[in-house]
C-alpha positions, 0 to 999 in steps of 0.5 A: 791152856799153855803147852811149852813142850816143843815135841808135843807141839810138833806132833800137833802141828804135823797132824795139821800139815798132814791133812793138807796133802797126805791124809784126809783133807778135812781142812784142818790145815786151813789157817782159820782153823789151825791158827786159833787152835794153836793160839789156844794151846800156846796161850793166846787164842785172839792172836791166833785168830787174827793171824789165821784170818790174815794168812787165810785171806792172803793165801785164799787160793792156796789149795794143793792140786795134783803136782801144784803145791802152794807154800805150806800155809799151816806151817806159816800159821803155827810157826808165827803163833808159836814164836809170838806167844813164846817170846813177845806175847800180845805184841802186834808188831812182833806178830807181823815180824814173826809172820815175815819170818814164817813165810820162807819157812812155809816155802821150805816146808813145801820143798821138803814135802816135794822131796818126800813125795819123790821118795814115796814114788820109789816106794810105789814102784817097789810095791808095783814090782812086788805085785808083779812077783806075787809079793802082795805083802808089800802093799800094806808095808808100802802104804804104812811106810809112805804114811809114816814118812809123810807124817815124820817129815812134818814132825822133824820139820817143826821140831827144828823150825820151832826153836831155830826160827824162834831164835832168828826171830827173837834176835832180829826183833830185839834190834829193830828200830822204833820206826820199823816197829811202829810200821809193824803195828800199823800193818797189824791192822792193815794186813786184813784189808790187803788179805781181803783184797787178795781173796776178792781178786782170787774169786774174780780170777776163778770167775766167781763174780762173773 
């Protein structure tokens, strides 16, 4: 199954990201789930599973807790998969380079999330003021508006990041020297080891193995 429409893909990716901090937390945003699904939608489930495994292991402890916001690992995963499958399907070197480009976008997505949270705080105060004035209809309106903004911010982010980041990825990749590409090929197989080490370290740090 191959979906090339960026609007449809942005809607699907936004659903994954909303699950991270907005609605549910059914673990749909975890890379080990969303990356293979996105790989299937864009034509290469194997690459999706491999990238999902790498990102999941490296950011094993990336869980939003209160005001603590990790980088958006769902964004890192789906952007990597989209760019690779669109421009250089099946190339492991391209997968590693796409992952490198996607990481800053994951942090940027986190900052967008924080910004909209501040807007939602203003909406909450508007609701509270309405309740004090017996304007109870503000409760439903405020909740609906907050949920819409939460979803729309991710949709708009992906709608821009998919083509813009893809252009950056494509143009830079074409000019990479051969020895760098060879290094990326080796990294494709070595990164899971690094990710496993990162996951074990995270478990030790939270005293799972003690």
